[in-house]
LOMI-646036 format. One record per residue: residue number from 1; residue in one letter; y, z, x of N, C-alpha, C in turn. Coordinates in nm, 4 decimals. Each point is the difference from the previous one (the first is absolute). Example, Ala and Ser with C-alpha at 12.3 -4.5 7.8 and 13.67 -1.06 7.14 Angstrom:
<recs>
+-----+---+----------+----------+----------+----------+----------+----------+----------+----------+----------+
!   k ! r !     n.yy !     n.zz !     n.xx !    ca.yy !    ca.zz !    ca.xx !     c.yy !     c.zz !     c.xx !
+-----+---+----------+----------+----------+----------+----------+----------+----------+----------+----------+
!   1 ! A !  -0.5690 !   0.7800 !   1.3190 !   0.1190 !   0.0000 !  -0.0890 !   0.1200 !   0.0000 !   0.0900 !
!   2 ! S !   0.1050 !  -0.0720 !  -0.0350 !   0.1190 !   0.0060 !   0.0820 !   0.1090 !   0.0730 !  -0.0770 !
+-----+---+----------+----------+----------+----------+----------+----------+----------+----------+----------+
</recs>
This chain:
<recs>
+-----+---+----------+----------+----------+----------+----------+----------+----------+----------+----------+
!   k ! r !     n.yy !     n.zz !     n.xx !    ca.yy !    ca.zz !    ca.xx !     c.yy !     c.zz !     c.xx !
+-----+---+----------+----------+----------+----------+----------+----------+----------+----------+----------+
!   1 ! M !  -0.1174 !   0.0000 !   0.0853 !   0.1174 !   0.0000 !  -0.0853 !   0.1237 !   0.0000 !   0.0899 !
!   2 ! K !   0.0944 !  -0.0833 !  -0.0330 !   0.1244 !  -0.0075 !   0.0771 !   0.0914 !   0.1150 !  -0.0392 !
!   3 ! A !   0.0914 !   0.0332 !   0.0887 !   0.0895 !   0.1136 !  -0.0213 !   0.0811 !  -0.0135 !  -0.1283 !
!   4 ! N !   0.0500 !  -0.1198 !  -0.0282 !   0.0808 !  -0.0170 !  -0.1217 !  -0.0852 !   0.0162 !  -0.1259 !
!   5 ! E !  -0.1270 !  -0.0424 !   0.0057 !  -0.0907 !   0.0197 !  -0.1129 !  -0.0307 !   0.1489 !  -0.0192 !
!   6 ! F !  -0.0210 !   0.0670 !   0.1118 !  -0.0269 !   0.1438 !  -0.0036 !   0.1192 !   0.0733 !  -0.0606 !
!   7 ! G !   0.1196 !  -0.0347 !   0.0460 !   0.1217 !   0.0623 !  -0.0516 !   0.0180 !  -0.0235 !  -0.1486 !
!   8 ! A !  -0.0274 !  -0.1223 !  -0.0440 !   0.0134 !  -0.0331 !  -0.1424 !  -0.1022 !   0.0785 !  -0.0819 !
!   9 ! A !  -0.1224 !   0.0113 !   0.0506 !  -0.1040 !   0.0754 !  -0.0707 !   0.0415 !   0.1465 !  -0.0123 !
!  10 ! F !   0.0529 !   0.0556 !   0.1068 !   0.0462 !   0.1395 !  -0.0012 !   0.1120 !   0.0179 !  -0.1020 !
!  11 ! E !   0.0978 !  -0.0880 !   0.0035 !   0.1145 !   0.0086 !  -0.0912 !  -0.0421 !  -0.0147 !  -0.1462 !
!  12 ! N !  -0.1062 !  -0.0758 !  -0.0242 !  -0.0493 !  -0.0203 !  -0.1362 !  -0.0923 !   0.1125 !  -0.0458 !
!  13 ! G !  -0.0213 !   0.0983 !   0.0875 !  -0.0838 !   0.1129 !  -0.0370 !  -0.1489 !  -0.0298 !   0.0042 !
!  14 ! E !  -0.0372 !  -0.1073 !   0.0666 !  -0.1412 !  -0.0361 !   0.0111 !  -0.0703 !   0.0911 !   0.0997 !
!  15 ! E !  -0.1307 !   0.0090 !  -0.0108 !  -0.0805 !   0.0802 !   0.0917 !  -0.0057 !  -0.0704 !   0.1355 !
!  16 ! I !   0.0456 !   0.0672 !   0.1057 !   0.0061 !  -0.0630 !   0.1326 !  -0.0873 !   0.0711 !   0.1037 !
!  17 ! V !  -0.0626 !   0.1114 !  -0.0387 !  -0.0776 !   0.0789 !   0.0956 !  -0.1095 !  -0.0827 !   0.0656 !
!  18 ! E !  -0.0601 !  -0.0902 !  -0.0741 !  -0.1085 !  -0.0810 !   0.0556 !   0.0464 !  -0.0865 !   0.1175 !
!  19 ! Y !   0.1285 !  -0.0236 !   0.0121 !   0.0531 !  -0.0828 !   0.1079 !   0.0409 !   0.0822 !   0.1228 !
!  20 ! L !  -0.0116 !   0.1314 !  -0.0093 !   0.0435 !   0.0875 !   0.1080 !  -0.1177 !   0.0488 !   0.0836 !
!  21 ! N !   0.0212 !   0.0130 !   0.1279 !  -0.0978 !   0.0622 !   0.0887 !   0.0479 !   0.1436 !   0.0228 !
!  22 ! L !  -0.0434 !   0.0896 !  -0.0860 !   0.0496 !   0.1374 !   0.0044 !  -0.0451 !   0.0756 !   0.1247 !
!  23 ! L !  -0.1089 !  -0.0429 !   0.0639 !  -0.0445 !   0.0651 !   0.1226 !   0.0956 !  -0.0270 !   0.1163 !
!  24 ! A !   0.0721 !  -0.1099 !  -0.0074 !   0.0927 !  -0.0354 !   0.1071 !   0.1450 !   0.0340 !  -0.0346 !
!  25 ! A !   0.0217 !   0.0585 !  -0.1172 !   0.1368 !   0.0293 !  -0.0441 !   0.0637 !   0.1074 !   0.0874 !
!  26 ! E !   0.1267 !  -0.0181 !   0.0310 !   0.0765 !   0.0958 !   0.0790 !   0.1356 !   0.0208 !  -0.0642 !
!  27 ! R !   0.0539 !   0.1194 !   0.0195 !   0.1355 !   0.0277 !  -0.0455 !   0.0889 !   0.0021 !   0.1231 !
!  28 ! P !   0.0974 !  -0.0904 !   0.0084 !   0.0845 !  -0.0069 !   0.1194 !   0.0752 !   0.1307 !   0.0242 !
!  29 ! N !   0.0137 !   0.0357 !   0.1242 !   0.0719 !   0.1200 !   0.0443 !  -0.0583 !   0.1291 !  -0.0565 !
!  30 ! Q !  -0.1278 !   0.0012 !  -0.0345 !  -0.0628 !   0.1195 !  -0.0533 !  -0.1031 !   0.0604 !   0.0951 !
!  31 ! E !  -0.0157 !  -0.0601 !   0.1187 !  -0.0943 !   0.0577 !   0.0937 !   0.0508 !   0.1375 !   0.0450 !
!  32 ! I !  -0.0927 !   0.0856 !   0.0317 !   0.0342 !   0.1376 !   0.0352 !   0.0370 !   0.0098 !   0.1473 !
!  33 ! K !   0.1054 !   0.0698 !   0.0280 !   0.0442 !   0.0287 !   0.1367 !   0.0181 !   0.1511 !   0.0087 !
!  34 ! R !  -0.0814 !   0.0652 !   0.0809 !   0.0066 !   0.1451 !   0.0117 !   0.1172 !   0.0403 !   0.0894 !
!  35 ! V !   0.0751 !   0.1001 !  -0.0457 !   0.1092 !   0.0570 !   0.0791 !  -0.0126 !   0.1516 !  -0.0009 !
!  36 ! N !   0.0475 !   0.0613 !   0.1036 !   0.0034 !   0.1459 !   0.0072 !   0.1449 !   0.0453 !  -0.0048 !
!  37 ! V !   0.0263 !   0.0963 !  -0.0861 !   0.1353 !   0.0526 !  -0.0151 !  -0.0080 !   0.1519 !   0.0064 !
!  38 ! D !   0.0867 !   0.0593 !   0.0782 !   0.0059 !   0.1457 !   0.0078 !   0.1080 !   0.0503 !  -0.0938 !
!  39 ! F !  -0.0366 !   0.0979 !  -0.0845 !   0.0929 !   0.0617 !  -0.0928 !   0.0102 !   0.1487 !   0.0315 !
!  40 ! P !   0.1160 !   0.0594 !  -0.0231 !   0.0088 !   0.1455 !   0.0133 !  -0.0863 !   0.0675 !  -0.1070 !
!  41 ! K !  -0.0446 !   0.1201 !   0.0288 !  -0.0901 !   0.0730 !  -0.0885 !   0.0561 !   0.0120 !  -0.1412 !
!  42 ! W !   0.1303 !   0.0312 !  -0.0136 !   0.0587 !   0.0170 !  -0.1327 !  -0.0121 !  -0.1275 !  -0.0824 !
!  43 ! M !   0.0100 !  -0.1158 !   0.0676 !  -0.0059 !  -0.1270 !  -0.0697 !  -0.1423 !  -0.0268 !  -0.0495 !
!  44 ! V !  -0.0983 !   0.0295 !   0.0829 !  -0.1397 !  -0.0180 !  -0.0404 !  -0.0320 !   0.0904 !  -0.1184 !
!  45 ! E !   0.0476 !   0.1231 !   0.0059 !  -0.0234 !   0.0933 !  -0.1108 !   0.0658 !  -0.0498 !  -0.1284 !
!  46 ! S !   0.1213 !  -0.0528 !   0.0118 !   0.0693 !  -0.0544 !  -0.1177 !  -0.0711 !  -0.1232 !  -0.0543 !
!  47 ! L !  -0.0469 !  -0.0858 !   0.0899 !  -0.0757 !  -0.1182 !  -0.0429 !  -0.1274 !   0.0408 !  -0.0731 !
!  48 ! D !  -0.0701 !   0.0986 !   0.0560 !  -0.1239 !   0.0468 !  -0.0633 !   0.0272 !   0.0593 !  -0.1379 !
!  49 ! K !   0.1081 !   0.0742 !  -0.0127 !   0.0362 !   0.0599 !  -0.1287 !   0.0269 !  -0.1091 !  -0.1038 !
!  50 ! E !   0.0787 !  -0.1006 !   0.0375 !   0.0306 !  -0.1108 !  -0.0908 !  -0.1260 !  -0.0796 !  -0.0340 !
!  51 ! A !  -0.0842 !  -0.0215 !   0.1001 !  -0.1237 !  -0.0744 !  -0.0230 !  -0.0905 !   0.0743 !  -0.0986 !
!  52 ! R !  -0.0109 !   0.1315 !   0.0150 !  -0.0808 !   0.0792 !  -0.0926 !   0.0546 !  -0.0090 !  -0.1420 !
!  53 ! K !   0.1332 !   0.0057 !  -0.0133 !   0.0612 !  -0.0099 !  -0.1329 !  -0.0358 !  -0.1321 !  -0.0671 !
!  54 ! L !  -0.0043 !  -0.1067 !   0.0786 !  -0.0278 !  -0.1330 !  -0.0536 !  -0.1492 !  -0.0321 !  -0.0033 !
!  55 ! G !  -0.0803 !   0.0845 !   0.0626 !  -0.1435 !  -0.0229 !   0.0028 !  -0.0414 !  -0.1154 !   0.0895 !
!  56 ! V !   0.0735 !  -0.0170 !   0.1099 !  -0.0315 !  -0.1062 !   0.0956 !  -0.0116 !   0.0593 !   0.1395 !
!  57 ! T !  -0.0388 !  -0.0813 !   0.0953 !  -0.0107 !   0.0463 !   0.1383 !   0.1364 !  -0.0058 !   0.0681 !
!  58 ! R !   0.0092 !   0.0703 !   0.1105 !   0.1224 !  -0.0042 !   0.0813 !   0.0280 !  -0.1434 !   0.0432 !
!  59 ! Q !  -0.1029 !  -0.0707 !   0.0465 !   0.0171 !  -0.1375 !   0.0447 !   0.0537 !  -0.0884 !  -0.1125 !
!  60 ! S !  -0.0516 !   0.0195 !  -0.1201 !   0.0453 !  -0.0807 !  -0.1140 !   0.1473 !   0.0217 !  -0.0305 !
!  61 ! I !   0.0414 !   0.1249 !  -0.0012 !   0.1404 !   0.0271 !  -0.0329 !   0.0933 !  -0.0550 !   0.1081 !
!  62 ! I !  -0.0434 !   0.0088 !   0.1260 !   0.0815 !  -0.0565 !   0.1087 !   0.0122 !  -0.1508 !  -0.0186 !
!  63 ! K !  -0.1105 !  -0.0672 !  -0.0288 !   0.0028 !  -0.1455 !  -0.0182 !   0.0894 !  -0.0406 !  -0.1170 !
!  64 ! V !  -0.0143 !   0.0696 !  -0.1117 !   0.0796 !  -0.0340 !  -0.1190 !   0.1483 !   0.0208 !   0.0278 !
!  65 ! W !   0.0353 !   0.1155 !   0.0573 !   0.1411 !   0.0280 !   0.0258 !   0.0592 !  -0.0974 !   0.1010 !
!  66 ! L !  -0.0753 !  -0.0333 !   0.1036 !   0.0509 !  -0.0972 !   0.0973 !   0.0166 !  -0.1381 !  -0.0638 !
!  67 ! A !  -0.0968 !  -0.0399 !  -0.0807 !   0.0095 !  -0.1299 !  -0.0670 !   0.1219 !  -0.0053 !  -0.0914 !
!  68 ! Q !   0.0239 !   0.1074 !  -0.0749 !   0.1169 !   0.0042 !  -0.0886 !   0.1288 !  -0.0110 !   0.0803 !
!  69 ! R !   0.0068 !   0.0713 !   0.1093 !   0.1208 !  -0.0018 !   0.0834 !   0.0224 !  -0.1388 !   0.0603 !
!  70 ! L !  -0.1078 !  -0.0618 !   0.0474 !   0.0125 !  -0.1328 !   0.0593 !   0.0392 !  -0.1045 !  -0.1042 !
!  71 ! E !  -0.0548 !   0.0104 !  -0.1208 !   0.0392 !  -0.0916 !  -0.1078 !   0.1474 !   0.0179 !  -0.0341 !
!  72 ! H !   0.0434 !   0.1251 !  -0.0083 !   0.1407 !   0.0298 !  -0.0291 !   0.0903 !  -0.0582 !   0.1085 !
!  73 ! S !  -0.0403 !   0.0166 !   0.1255 !   0.0771 !  -0.0529 !   0.1119 !   0.0068 !  -0.1521 !  -0.0041 !
!  74 ! A !  -0.1119 !  -0.0622 !  -0.0314 !  -0.0046 !  -0.1468 !  -0.0054 !   0.0915 !  -0.0521 !  -0.1097 !
!  75 ! M !   0.0064 !   0.0703 !  -0.1127 !   0.0862 !  -0.0435 !  -0.1104 !   0.1477 !   0.0199 !   0.0347 !
!  76 ! S !   0.0294 !   0.1022 !   0.0778 !   0.1391 !   0.0266 !   0.0396 !   0.0539 !  -0.1071 !   0.0929 !
!  77 ! V !  -0.0881 !  -0.0600 !   0.0791 !   0.0414 !  -0.1007 !   0.0965 !   0.0350 !  -0.1311 !  -0.0687 !
!  78 ! R !  -0.0671 !  -0.0264 !  -0.1115 !   0.0208 !  -0.1280 !  -0.0711 !   0.1332 !  -0.0069 !  -0.0580 !
+-----+---+----------+----------+----------+----------+----------+----------+----------+----------+----------+
</recs>
C-alpha cells in the first residue's frame, strides 16, 4: 500500500492495523537514557511525600513534573 493510500484509509476511519508491522514500531525520541541526579535530603523527602499522596513512585512524579515544566518552557518560547 502506498503512503497516500494508507493516509486516505486512516482518514476514512478504515482498519489499517493489518498494514502495520507492530513488532518494528518505534516512538521517536522515546528511548530511555539513564541519568543520575543528586538531591538534598529534604527534597527527596518532599518528593516521596507527594508521590505517596498521588499513589505513584518517586521516579514517576519526577518525570511528570519535569515533563510539565519542559512543555511549559517550550510553549513560552513560541
